[in-house]
All heavy atoms as an XYZ file, in Angstrom:
719
protein
N     -66.078     38.694     32.750
C     -66.116     38.712     34.241
C     -65.593     37.456     34.796
O     -65.870     36.320     34.218
C     -67.502     38.888     34.856
C     -67.606     39.150     36.271
S     -69.100     39.823     36.754
C     -69.743     38.546     37.697
N     -64.668     37.472     35.754
C     -64.139     36.248     36.312
C     -65.030     35.555     37.204
O     -66.023     36.113     37.812
C     -62.875     36.668     37.102
C     -61.720     37.154     36.194
C     -60.405     37.286     36.847
O     -60.228     36.528     37.871
O     -59.633     38.053     36.367
N     -64.717     34.283     37.459
C     -65.457     33.425     38.508
C     -65.401     34.110     39.783
O     -64.294     34.540     40.208
C     -64.920     31.986     38.476
C     -65.622     31.121     39.444
C     -64.957     29.726     39.556
O     -64.071     29.427     38.721
O     -65.344     29.004     40.495
N     -66.434     33.954     40.556
C     -66.382     34.530     41.915
C     -66.694     33.375     42.888
O     -67.899     33.234     43.400
C     -67.431     35.630     42.099
C     -67.554     36.304     43.472
O     -66.874     35.789     44.379
N     -68.266     37.303     43.576
N     -65.714     32.459     43.063
C     -65.863     31.315     43.983
C     -66.262     31.726     45.398
O     -66.797     30.930     46.177
C     -64.735     30.455     43.955
C     -63.602     30.756     44.829
C     -62.650     29.668     45.053
N     -61.643     29.534     44.084
C     -60.846     28.392     43.918
N     -60.968     27.468     44.680
N     -59.975     28.321     43.039
N     -65.971     32.894     45.746
C     -66.139     33.384     47.192
C     -67.564     33.936     47.439
O     -67.933     34.289     48.526
C     -65.177     34.425     47.586
C     -63.738     33.894     47.339
C     -62.961     34.340     46.372
C     -63.197     33.045     48.330
C     -61.605     33.771     46.182
C     -61.865     32.518     48.112
C     -61.103     32.996     46.965
N     -68.345     33.987     46.353
C     -69.737     34.481     46.459
C     -69.872     35.930     47.147
O     -70.674     36.199     47.926
C     -70.586     33.514     47.168
C     -70.717     32.235     46.483
C     -71.659     31.220     47.047
O     -72.258     31.503     47.953
O     -71.683     30.033     46.456
N     -68.934     36.772     46.731
C     -68.759     38.107     47.336
C     -69.896     38.948     46.645
O     -70.111     38.851     45.408
C     -67.418     38.691     47.143
C     -66.414     37.803     47.845
C     -67.357     40.166     47.482
C     -64.928     38.178     47.605
N     -70.570     39.797     47.328
C     -71.598     40.657     46.753
C     -71.017     41.517     45.537
O     -69.823     41.743     45.515
C     -72.007     41.655     47.896
C     -71.645     40.864     49.004
C     -70.478     40.064     48.738
N     -71.923     41.941     44.643
C     -71.542     42.724     43.514
C     -70.820     43.986     43.968
O     -70.943     44.450     45.136
C     -72.735     42.959     42.683
C     -73.255     41.787     42.061
C     -74.373     42.049     41.038
C     -75.039     40.834     40.484
N     -74.147     39.950     39.722
N     -70.241     44.743     43.038
C     -69.436     45.898     43.370
C     -70.324     46.975     44.052
O     -69.808     47.677     44.991
C     -68.897     46.347     42.049
N     -71.536     47.127     43.649
C     -72.355     48.231     44.303
C     -72.524     48.005     45.839
O     -72.831     48.950     46.536
C     -73.650     48.445     43.626
C     -74.552     47.305     43.547
O     -74.223     46.164     44.180
O     -75.710     47.395     43.066
N     -72.314     46.800     46.370
C     -72.444     46.533     47.769
C     -71.398     47.452     48.487
O     -71.584     47.908     49.600
C     -72.143     44.995     48.027
C     -72.115     44.626     49.461
C     -73.372     44.348     50.232
C     -70.939     44.564     50.122
C     -73.267     43.973     51.542
C     -70.834     44.181     51.541
C     -72.096     43.861     52.126
O     -72.047     43.452     53.517
N     -70.251     47.547     47.854
C     -69.255     48.403     48.357
C     -69.301     49.859     47.873
O     -69.017     50.869     48.722
C     -67.787     47.913     47.922
C     -67.671     46.348     48.457
C     -67.851     45.321     47.520
C     -67.353     46.109     49.793
C     -67.734     44.050     47.888
C     -67.255     44.800     50.095
C     -67.507     43.724     49.232
N     -69.533     50.101     46.649
C     -69.521     51.462     46.029
C     -70.589     52.379     46.448
O     -70.442     53.596     46.637
C     -69.426     51.449     44.539
O     -70.592     50.738     44.034
C     -68.190     50.713     43.998
N     -71.824     51.794     46.811
C     -73.035     52.609     47.279
C     -73.039     52.789     48.695
O     -73.485     53.850     49.146
C     -74.251     51.890     46.692
C     -74.422     51.801     45.193
C     -75.777     51.051     44.927
C     -74.456     53.158     44.556
N     -72.580     51.766     49.474
C     -72.764     51.950     50.946
C     -71.480     51.751     51.740
O     -71.513     51.804     52.965
C     -73.687     50.794     51.394
C     -75.079     50.888     50.758
O     -75.700     51.976     50.783
N     -75.606     49.837     50.240
N     -70.351     51.558     51.103
C     -69.006     51.463     51.743
C     -69.034     50.394     52.833
O     -68.609     50.558     53.854
C     -68.582     52.798     52.290
C     -68.854     53.878     51.185
C     -69.794     54.899     51.413
C     -68.125     53.898     50.031
C     -69.938     55.885     50.435
C     -68.364     54.843     48.999
C     -69.359     55.839     49.261
O     -69.520     56.782     48.405
N     -69.495     49.180     52.477
C     -69.741     48.101     53.409
C     -68.407     47.323     53.584
O     -67.448     47.599     52.919
C     -70.765     47.215     52.882
C     -72.135     47.649     53.137
O     -72.464     48.280     54.064
N     -72.949     47.564     52.085
N     -68.345     46.416     54.613
C     -67.377     45.455     54.800
C     -67.968     44.062     54.558
O     -69.200     43.858     54.882
C     -66.890     45.425     56.290
C     -66.219     46.897     56.552
C     -65.866     44.344     56.588
C     -65.885     47.117     58.026
N     -67.208     43.173     53.970
C     -67.636     41.841     53.716
C     -66.498     40.882     54.175
O     -65.352     41.030     53.667
C     -68.034     41.653     52.298
C     -68.579     40.226     52.058
C     -69.978     39.955     52.272
C     -67.911     39.293     51.534
C     -70.478     38.831     52.034
C     -68.379     38.000     51.372
C     -69.712     37.718     51.611
O     -70.210     36.437     51.375
N     -66.818     39.940     55.032
C     -65.917     38.896     55.424
C     -66.393     37.480     55.050
O     -67.491     37.249     55.109
C     -65.639     38.972     56.967
S     -65.094     40.542     57.637
N     -65.437     36.678     54.852
C     -65.697     35.329     54.596
C     -64.555     34.365     54.748
O     -63.423     34.792     55.139
N     -64.803     33.099     54.591
C     -63.707     32.066     54.677
C     -63.977     30.934     53.840
O     -65.163     30.678     53.560
C     -63.491     31.640     56.206
O     -64.528     31.047     56.674
N     -63.004     30.186     53.471
C     -63.061     28.906     52.726
C     -61.873     28.098     53.164
O     -60.819     28.324     52.812
C     -63.006     29.307     51.238
C     -63.170     28.040     50.354
S     -63.091     28.532     48.565
C     -64.671     29.338     48.402
N     -62.198     27.020     53.876
C     -61.265     25.958     54.315
C     -60.047     26.599     54.964
O     -58.877     26.233     54.629
C     -60.814     25.188     53.096
C     -62.032     24.433     52.451
O     -62.875     23.975     53.239
O     -61.986     24.248     51.253
N     -60.211     27.527     55.938
C     -59.043     28.156     56.644
C     -58.386     29.305     55.931
O     -57.549     29.920     56.523
N     -58.965     29.673     54.794
C     -58.531     30.875     54.062
C     -59.607     31.932     54.429
O     -60.707     31.666     53.991
C     -58.322     30.551     52.613
C     -57.928     31.787     51.727
C     -56.626     32.264     51.593
C     -59.003     32.556     51.126
C     -56.388     33.320     50.901
C     -58.676     33.611     50.350
C     -57.378     34.074     50.279
N     -59.148     33.000     55.027
C     -60.078     34.003     55.448
C     -59.815     35.309     54.669
O     -58.616     35.600     54.361
C     -59.875     34.262     56.977
C     -60.002     32.985     57.733
O     -61.110     32.486     57.903
N     -58.895     32.501     58.270
N     -60.852     36.022     54.464
C     -60.659     37.390     53.686
C     -61.674     38.326     54.227
O     -62.699     38.026     54.699
C     -60.916     37.065     52.216
C     -62.163     36.335     51.875
C     -63.330     37.022     51.526
C     -62.224     34.949     51.804
C     -64.539     36.386     51.274
C     -63.361     34.291     51.492
C     -64.517     34.944     51.273
O     -65.754     34.323     50.946
N     -61.262     39.669     54.027
C     -62.183     40.786     54.353
C     -62.029     41.812     53.287
O     -60.936     42.232     52.896
C     -61.822     41.386     55.708
C     -62.667     42.630     56.022
C     -62.369     43.064     57.440
N     -61.056     43.719     57.321
C     -60.439     44.300     58.430
N     -60.922     44.156     59.648
N     -59.308     44.824     58.320
N     -63.123     42.228     52.697
C     -63.109     43.445     51.759
C     -63.758     44.530     52.511
O     -64.808     44.398     53.123
C     -63.983     42.978     50.525
C     -63.353     42.028     49.626
C     -63.500     40.666     50.013
C     -63.839     42.255     48.203
N     -63.021     45.669     52.469
C     -63.516     46.821     53.288
C     -63.354     48.050     52.447
O     -62.226     48.413     52.097
C     -62.496     46.891     54.534
C     -62.908     47.951     55.497
O     -63.879     48.641     55.376
N     -62.146     48.076     56.624
N     -64.466     48.755     52.353
C     -64.470     50.019     51.572
C     -64.140     51.099     52.587
O     -64.959     51.666     53.239
C     -65.830     50.270     50.917
N     -62.875     51.205     52.861
C     -62.302     52.069     54.002
C     -62.629     53.630     53.655
O     -62.669     54.429     54.582
C     -60.817     51.959     54.235
C     -60.494     50.597     54.773
C     -58.996     50.528     55.087
C     -58.802     49.304     55.870
N     -57.307     49.165     56.231
N     -62.784     53.959     52.487
C     -63.122     55.268     52.083
C     -63.905     55.290     50.781
O     -64.167     54.251     50.261
C     -61.711     56.084     51.864
O     -61.136     55.676     50.630
N     -64.288     56.420     50.301
C     -65.084     56.524     49.080
C     -64.208     56.262     47.861
O     -64.759     56.092     46.787
C     -65.702     57.945     48.924
C     -66.759     58.200     50.027
C     -67.319     59.607     49.822
C     -68.310     59.830     50.925
N     -68.937     61.112     50.725
N     -62.936     56.107     48.010
C     -62.048     55.824     46.824
C     -61.330     54.428     46.871
O     -60.826     54.031     45.885
C     -60.949     56.842     46.865
C     -61.355     58.306     46.582
C     -61.813     59.135     47.756
O     -61.339     58.767     48.916
O     -62.700     59.827     47.633
N     -61.318     53.790     48.091
C     -60.492     52.550     48.244
C     -61.178     51.313     48.723
O     -61.947     51.480     49.741
C     -59.274     52.865     49.131
O     -58.703     54.035     48.683
C     -58.331     51.790     49.182
N     -60.969     50.246     48.055
C     -61.458     48.961     48.480
C     -60.258     48.127     48.939
O     -59.308     47.912     48.148
C     -62.128     48.174     47.455
C     -62.633     46.762     47.761
C     -63.740     46.867     48.921
C     -63.251     46.080     46.599
N     -60.090     47.779     50.172
C     -58.957     47.112     50.735
C     -59.307     45.654     51.060
O     -60.378     45.367     51.656
C     -58.464     47.724     52.073
O     -58.038     49.141     51.830
C     -57.283     47.020     52.643
N     -58.449     44.664     50.501
C     -58.735     43.267     50.692
C     -57.630     42.732     51.651
O     -56.415     42.882     51.241
C     -58.738     42.529     49.328
C     -59.037     41.074     49.572
C     -59.721     43.221     48.326
N     -58.005     42.044     52.688
C     -57.058     41.484     53.627
C     -57.339     39.942     53.672
O     -58.416     39.477     53.535
C     -57.336     42.072     55.013
O     -57.269     43.391     55.048
N     -56.190     39.197     53.765
C     -56.310     37.736     53.841
C     -55.475     37.218     54.974
O     -54.415     37.830     55.281
C     -55.974     37.064     52.517
C     -56.960     37.421     51.405
C     -54.511     37.224     52.070
N     -55.958     36.245     55.616
C     -55.144     35.476     56.667
C     -55.568     34.098     56.768
O     -56.655     33.682     56.216
C     -55.371     36.263     57.979
C     -56.711     36.102     58.578
C     -57.184     35.289     59.561
C     -57.849     36.898     58.262
N     -58.505     35.513     59.824
C     -58.923     36.497     58.993
C     -58.069     37.979     57.328
C     -60.289     37.082     58.982
C     -59.369     38.500     57.206
C     -60.449     38.052     58.046
N     -54.827     33.288     57.413
C     -55.094     31.799     57.563
C     -55.385     31.390     58.927
O     -54.926     32.083     59.917
C     -53.836     31.007     56.996
C     -53.376     31.345     55.631
C     -52.060     30.623     55.400
C     -54.476     30.962     54.699
N     -56.146     30.360     59.048
C     -56.437     29.826     60.387
C     -57.985     30.042     60.829
O     -58.775     30.490     60.049
N     -58.149     29.620     62.065
C     -59.469     29.615     62.645
C     -59.851     30.879     63.344
O     -61.054     31.058     63.723
C     -59.586     28.414     63.557
C     -59.480     27.198     62.929
C     -59.541     25.974     63.811
N     -59.751     26.380     65.233
C     -59.949     25.521     66.170
N     -59.825     24.251     65.988
N     -60.126     25.977     67.412
N     -58.950     31.789     63.598
C     -59.175     32.973     64.422
C     -59.508     34.233     63.545
O     -59.197     34.135     62.314
C     -57.980     33.324     65.252
C     -57.548     32.243     66.248
C     -56.381     32.577     67.029
C     -58.726     31.817     67.239
N     -60.075     35.128     64.192
C     -60.437     36.477     63.422
C     -59.166     37.146     63.095
O     -58.056     36.814     63.543
C     -61.331     37.326     64.351
S     -60.527     37.895     65.770
N     -59.234     38.154     62.233
C     -58.142     38.850     61.741
C     -57.367     39.525     62.922
O     -56.162     39.556     62.897
C     -58.602     39.918     60.701
C     -57.451     40.894     60.230
C     -56.312     40.044     59.563
C     -57.981     41.815     59.227
N     -58.036     40.059     63.853
C     -57.422     40.758     64.996
C     -56.633     39.857     65.840
O     -55.682     40.345     66.437
C     -58.499     41.493     65.862
C     -59.150     42.742     65.203
C     -60.098     42.402     64.030
O     -60.658     41.240     64.013
O     -60.348     43.236     63.183
N     -56.785     38.548     65.742
C     -56.110     37.595     66.589
C     -55.204     36.686     65.680
O     -54.661     35.653     66.156
C     -56.944     36.729     67.406
C     -57.761     37.542     68.372
C     -58.664     36.707     69.279
C     -59.478     37.517     70.213
N     -58.926     37.653     71.578
N     -55.022     37.107     64.445
C     -54.164     36.449     63.437
C     -53.061     37.250     62.856
O     -53.183     38.500     63.002
C     -55.152     35.846     62.346
O     -56.105     35.034     62.891
N     -52.192     36.558     62.176
C     -51.174     37.310     61.398
C     -51.732     37.451     60.015
O     -52.177     36.572     59.303
C     -49.936     36.477     61.418
C     -48.776     37.214     60.724
C     -47.502     36.307     60.633
O     -47.342     35.476     61.489
O     -46.654     36.519     59.757
N     -51.617     38.808     59.588
C     -52.112     39.159     58.245
C     -51.125     38.561     57.242
O     -49.915     38.679     57.280
C     -52.079     40.697     58.126
C     -52.623     41.291     56.750
C     -54.075     40.970     56.684
C     -52.306     42.768     56.750
N     -51.770     37.748     56.307
C     -50.939     37.081     55.230
C     -50.669     37.966     54.131
O     -49.601     38.012     53.542
C     -51.604     35.783     54.806
N     -51.667     38.776     53.641
C     -51.399     39.691     52.523
C     -52.605     40.799     52.634
O     -53.703     40.551     53.191
C     -51.483     39.031     51.199
N     -52.354     41.981     52.095
C     -53.254     42.944     52.029
C     -52.974     43.848     50.777
O     -51.857     44.108     50.436
C     -53.283     43.774     53.251
C     -54.382     44.923     53.343
C     -54.519     45.541     54.664
O     -53.662     46.414     54.905
O     -55.300     45.117     55.469
N     -54.039     44.236     50.043
C     -53.904     45.005     48.940
C     -55.128     46.010     48.766
O     -56.193     45.666     49.172
C     -53.814     44.204     47.616
C     -53.388     44.899     46.342
C     -52.022     45.345     46.314
O     -51.188     44.621     46.854
O     -51.817     46.495     45.903
N     -54.885     47.095     48.176
C     -56.044     48.140     47.942
C     -56.211     48.381     46.517
O     -55.290     48.357     45.733
C     -55.639     49.452     48.682
O     -55.560     49.265     50.045
N     -57.479     48.676     46.118
C     -57.894     48.845     44.841
C     -58.791     50.041     44.725
O     -59.474     50.372     45.719
C     -58.643     47.545     44.363
C     -57.907     46.325     44.428
C     -57.888     45.573     45.653
C     -57.091     45.848     43.478
C     -57.082     44.414     45.739
C     -56.255     44.735     43.570
C     -56.287     44.068     44.754
N     -59.007     50.696     43.600
C     -59.899     51.690     43.449
C     -61.309     51.197     43.772
O     -61.661     50.113     43.343
C     -59.750     52.108     41.959
C     -58.409     51.605     41.519
C     -58.219     50.385     42.347
N     -62.125     52.018     44.308
C     -63.540     51.703     44.637
C     -64.407     51.943     43.463
O     -65.201     53.007     43.440
C     -63.948     52.305     45.902
C     -65.285     51.880     46.426
C     -65.402     50.378     46.768
C     -65.619     52.646     47.755
N     -64.357     51.163     42.475
C     -65.244     51.147     41.240
C     -65.297     49.813     40.737
O     -64.694     48.843     41.251
C     -64.602     52.191     40.233
C     -63.200     51.888     39.695
O     -62.738     50.749     39.855
O     -62.584     52.791     39.191
N     -66.075     49.611     39.607
C     -66.254     48.289     39.048
C     -64.957     47.680     38.650
O     -64.718     46.399     38.854
C     -67.251     48.372     37.877
C     -67.542     47.080     37.177
C     -68.285     46.127     38.067
O     -69.159     46.475     38.903
O     -67.992     44.816     38.067
N     -64.101     48.409     38.014
C     -62.808     47.866     37.582
C     -61.924     47.432     38.672
O     -61.327     46.394     38.746
C     -61.977     48.809     36.722
C     -60.678     48.321     36.104
C     -59.998     49.310     35.291
O     -60.593     50.351     34.915
O     -58.798     49.061     35.007
N     -61.883     48.232     39.793
C     -61.138     47.873     41.040
C     -61.676     46.697     41.721
O     -60.959     45.830     42.207
N     -63.085     46.523     41.686
C     -63.701     45.406     42.297
C     -63.293     44.123     41.535
O     -62.922     43.108     42.152
C     -65.256     45.632     42.179
C     -66.059     44.343     42.480
C     -66.345     43.950     43.755
C     -66.585     43.621     41.465
C     -67.052     42.932     44.092
C     -67.337     42.459     41.755
C     -67.616     42.058     43.097
O     -68.278     41.041     43.381
N     -63.292     44.148     40.173
C     -62.798     43.003     39.411
C     -61.412     42.645     39.728
O     -61.051     41.568     39.775
C     -63.004     43.206     37.945
C     -64.485     43.283     37.508
C     -65.301     42.040     37.936
O     -64.852     41.014     37.815
N     -66.483     42.225     38.280
N     -60.540     43.655     39.788
C     -59.090     43.454     40.125
C     -58.971     42.838     41.567
O     -58.120     41.928     41.789
C     -58.260     44.733     40.008
C     -58.157     45.217     38.639
C     -57.221     46.458     38.617
C     -57.087     46.975     37.165
N     -56.325     48.119     36.981
N     -59.803     43.302     42.465
C     -59.792     42.804     43.868
C     -60.129     41.231     43.825
O     -59.527     40.545     44.571
C     -60.774     43.569     44.722
N     -61.231     40.930     43.004
C     -61.555     39.538     42.908
C     -60.443     38.607     42.403
O     -60.193     37.516     42.914
C     -62.807     39.375     42.186
C     -64.176     39.832     42.753
C     -65.311     39.507     41.866
C     -64.432     39.287     44.093
N     -59.887     39.202     41.327
C     -58.759     38.463     40.710
C     -57.627     38.226     41.691
O     -56.944     37.162     41.838
C     -58.281     39.262     39.497
O     -57.216     38.586     38.825
N     -57.228     39.329     42.383
C     -56.078     39.371     43.445
C     -56.489     38.281     44.570
O     -55.635     37.524     44.965
C     -55.922     40.679     43.987
C     -54.798     40.726     45.043
C     -53.418     40.771     44.747
C     -54.940     40.578     46.523
N     -52.748     40.875     45.856
C     -53.640     40.726     47.043
C     -55.971     40.394     47.341
C     -53.381     40.556     48.339
C     -55.694     40.285     48.620
C     -54.398     40.430     49.186
N     -57.789     38.253     44.984
C     -58.185     37.299     46.050
C     -58.041     35.897     45.492
O     -57.613     34.964     46.261
C     -59.621     37.656     46.442
C     -60.126     36.875     47.615
C     -59.325     37.102     48.846
C     -61.560     37.193     47.825
N     -58.459     35.661     44.361
C     -58.268     34.262     43.678
C     -56.764     33.943     43.615
O     -56.498     32.804     44.009
C     -58.864     34.256     42.356
C     -58.842     32.924     41.728
C     -59.551     31.799     42.374
O     -60.648     32.144     42.931
O     -59.078     30.652     42.366
N     -56.005     34.748     43.267
C     -54.495     34.441     43.203
C     -53.936     34.199     44.644
O     -53.231     33.202     44.764
C     -53.821     35.677     42.607
O     -54.204     35.891     41.325
C     -52.230     35.403     42.668
N     -54.421     35.049     45.659
C     -53.970     34.760     47.000
C     -54.492     33.421     47.482
O     -53.716     32.717     48.198
C     -54.457     35.842     47.912
C     -53.664     37.214     47.703
C     -52.163     37.019     47.897
O     -51.690     36.592     48.826
O     -51.495     37.529     46.914
N     -55.719     33.049     47.104
C     -56.193     31.687     47.560
C     -55.405     30.623     46.940
O     -55.032     29.671     47.631
C     -57.695     31.547     47.165
C     -58.300     30.323     47.494
C     -58.703     30.057     48.732
C     -58.544     29.320     46.578
C     -59.272     28.854     49.125
C     -59.101     28.118     47.010
C     -59.438     27.852     48.275
N     -55.013     30.725     45.681
C     -54.330     29.683     45.025
C     -52.824     29.620     45.641
O     -52.363     28.434     45.781
C     -54.214     29.926     43.531
C     -55.539     29.759     42.842
C     -55.606     30.141     41.397
O     -54.559     30.550     40.794
N     -56.734     30.141     40.763
N     -52.295     30.766     45.858
C     -50.964     30.803     46.435
C     -50.911     30.293     47.968
O     -50.049     29.355     48.265
C     -50.429     32.221     46.383
O     -50.351     32.625     45.050
C     -49.011     32.218     46.941
N     -51.728     30.743     48.807
C     -51.640     30.528     50.219
C     -52.341     29.275     50.595
O     -51.965     28.433     51.489
C     -52.330     31.665     50.968
C     -51.544     33.025     50.941
C     -52.361     34.137     51.592
C     -50.252     32.895     51.572
N     -53.558     28.919     50.011
C     -54.227     27.795     50.355
C     -53.953     26.578     49.583
O     -53.470     25.542     49.968
C     -55.742     28.075     50.244
C     -56.658     26.975     50.790
N     -57.157     25.978     49.926
C     -57.128     26.634     51.949
C     -57.762     25.095     50.672
N     -57.796     25.527     51.861
N     -54.177     26.690     48.236
C     -53.974     25.562     47.378
C     -52.433     25.245     47.156
O     -52.054     24.091     46.976
C     -54.663     25.848     45.955
C     -56.149     25.856     46.128
C     -56.874     26.143     44.837
O     -56.180     26.521     43.836
O     -58.137     26.044     44.800
N     -51.655     26.288     47.434
C     -50.165     26.071     47.308
C     -49.540     25.462     48.434
O     -48.416     25.271     48.540
N     -50.437     25.172     49.510
C     -49.881     24.445     50.652
C     -49.662     25.335     51.878
O     -49.145     24.896     52.885
N     -50.082     26.559     51.819
C     -49.995     27.562     52.966
C     -50.930     27.262     54.065
O     -50.605     27.579     55.179
N     -52.021     26.680     53.810
C     -53.035     26.444     54.929
C     -53.054     25.033     55.389
O     -52.674     24.152     54.670
C     -54.423     26.880     54.452
């Protein structure tokens, strides 16, 4: 299992209840949204404003299961490294 620097709840938070989880780290913002019983969508954006008032930097969808959850965390970490640590924020 990969490191979860974002302290996102475990996969069942999304697979059992189809919840949304939002967070931020130093101007890097993210939202995980179980939009359906099959899909977990991860959105990222930069800045101090909410997603609705910001430009979406990236978005990706994953299967709503444990494997998809792990892939989503990995993708989020890559986006953080690219957008934030890479000088985008």
